[in-house]
FISE-713013 format. One record per residue: x, y, z of N, C-alpha, C in turn. Coordinates in steps of 0.02 Angstrom, whole numbers, plus 50000, padded with zeros to 5 digits. Layout:
XYZXYZXYZ...
END
This chain:
505164905450612505444901150663506214901150659506484901050598507214901050590507524907450618507184913050605507444919450630507414919550706506854917150735506794916950807507334912450837507464906750807507994902350832508674905750830508794909550777509444912850770509534918150824509034922550833509114927950882509074925350954508824919350964508794916451031509384911851046509814910850997510384906351008510884909351057511284905251088511774907451138512274912351109512444911551047512964915851016512704922850999512054923650994511784930050971511404933751025511004930251065510554933651111510924937251167510584942251194510824945751253510674941451313511154940551357511054936051414510554938651465510444945151467509994947951517509294949351490509144947051430508494948751401508254943151354507624943251343507324938751293507184942751230507204939451174507054942751110506494938951075505964942451059505404939451025505324942750957505374938850904505294941450837504554941550820504324947350797503614948050779503554950550707503024948450676502874950850609502464957250615502474961450563502054967450566501324965650562500914969950589500184969350582500034971350510499734966950469499634968650399499014972850386499094977650341498534981450314498554980250238498094976050215498064974250144497694979650106498024982650057497764988550023497504986749954496914989449938496624988949871496534996049845496674997049782496605003549750496135002949690495735008149679495305008549621495345015649594495475016349529495505022949499495425022349423495315028149392495225028449319495765032949289496045030549234496515034449194496125037049134496185043549121495845046649065496365048149011496245045448951496705046448895496335050048839496715053148795496425056648738496265051748683495795053748641495625049648582496255048648540496345042548516496915041048474497545039048512497555040048577498135037948617498105030448631498695027448636498725020448656498535019948730498275014048749498125012948819498765012948859498755015648920499355015348963499475008148984500085006749004500285000049027500044999149099499434996649106499134996049173499504990849216499804985849184500194980949222500794984249255501154988249217501734991749244501524996649299500964999949289500725004649340500545000949404500194995349398500004991449458500624988949495501114986549458501734984049489502114989749524502144995649492502485001349523502125003649586501455003649585501075005549644501195000549701501214994149685501354989149737502044990249767502534992049725503204993349751503194999149801502815004349785502765010049831502425007949896501865004549890501485002449949501884997749993502184992649961502544987449999503194989850030503454995450007504084998050036503955003950083503325005650094503165010850143503335007950211503755011450247503975008950312503435009450365503635008950426503175009250483502995016550498502615019550452502415026550460501695027250484501295022150471500595022350491500155026150443500445028750388500055032450340500275030750268499785030550224499905029650153499545035250117499935039650085499645045550053499495044349980498915046649958498725046049888499185050149843499465055449869499895059649828500515055849803500795051549845501375047649823501165042449770500555040049775500305035349725500165039049659499885045049664499765049049604500425050549568500945052249605501595053549575501835047449535501765041549564501975035349531501585034249467500935035249469500515034349410500705039349356500755045749374500915050949325501575049649290502065046849326502715045449295502665040149241502135036249240502055030849191501525032249138501225038149140500705039849092501005043549032500705042448973500925046448915500675053648923501015058148889500825065248893500095065948872499735070248908499035071448893498545067048930498785061948964498355057749005498335060249076497785058949110497715060949179497425055049219497435055849285497145050749329496655054049376496105050649389495605053149435495795051449507495325052649552495435051249623495545043749634495955042249683496095035249700495685033349761495295027949754494935025249811495415020449846495635022249906496095018049944495705014449998495755007849998495385003650045495874998950078495874998850144496324994450181495954989750226496204983550228495944978450274496494976950324496394979250385496884978650438496734972450480497204967850482497104961650520497474962150587497084962450640497344963250708497684956750731498134957150780498464951150806497974945950834497384948050858496904943250884496474940050829496604941950766496244939050709495664943250684495464948350722494914952550700495144957050643494664959750607494814963850548494464970550555494824975850538494534982550535494684985350466494204989150440494284991950373494414999450379494855001950337494985009150332494925011050259494635016850247494535019250178494595026850177494955029450128495015036650122495325038150054495095043350020495395045049955496045049049961496205051550020496795055750029497365052250066497195049050122497705045850163497395040050202497725034250198497525028650241497935029150305497595029050361497935029650425497795023550468498325021050499498265015450545497995018250611497475015150639497215017550704497745016550759497725020850809498185020350865497845016550921497955009950922497665005650973498205000951002498685003851038499244999851063499034994151110498474995051145498234989651189498054983351149497904984251085497734978651042498314976750997498894979851007499494978350968499514981850900499114986950891499074990450827499254997850838499755000050800499945007150800500335008350736500525014550725500905016150665501585012750665501825010850724502475007550729502444999950724501834997050722501774989750718501444987450654501124991950617500754990050557501124991950493501024988050442501334989350377500834988050321500904991850267500454991250209500724986050160500264982150131500434977050082499924977150025500164975849964499714975449907500034971049853499614968149811499814964249753499494967349691499784966349632499484969249571498744967449562498534961649584497834959749578497364963749623497654967449671497254971649716497144978649689497394979949629497354986549600496914986349538496344989849541495864990049485495944996649448496164996149386496275002149345495805002049286495415007349279494975008249221495305013349175495205012449111495455017349062494855020049023494795026649023494245029948988494525034648935494205034748878494415039348825493965045448826494275051348824493905057548824494125061748764493695066348744493875070948690494455075248713494895077148667495505080848683495365087048724494825090548712494675096648749494475095248821494285089048838494075087248906494645085648952495235083948926495785081648968496135087448999
END
């Protein structure tokens, strides 16, 4: 409301137009994946990994796509040598402006549907996540398996 008041004030607004401030259409993202470590290795810092993943997700601009490859890069940068990560299950809950919800799921790329008549497109939706939305399992494997 404060932002709307500011852009609508006499000193800021354009005299020949109205300005309406809108929030992005949210797509709440949940991730699930497993990290495989070698026997004798310390567990990876899953809290730091979850926070780093949220930073990537929450700073993705209005692109309409969230790629698993960028998430894999983030995870790999925080893993000790010899550890690997499996496929990431990406699940999104897209909340439309009318209050309805649509789910999107894909292990490679989450894509926002193109439905401009409903106010949803790659230019209106944004991805959001919190560390609690990221489920990380850690599995120990024999050194020859990694």
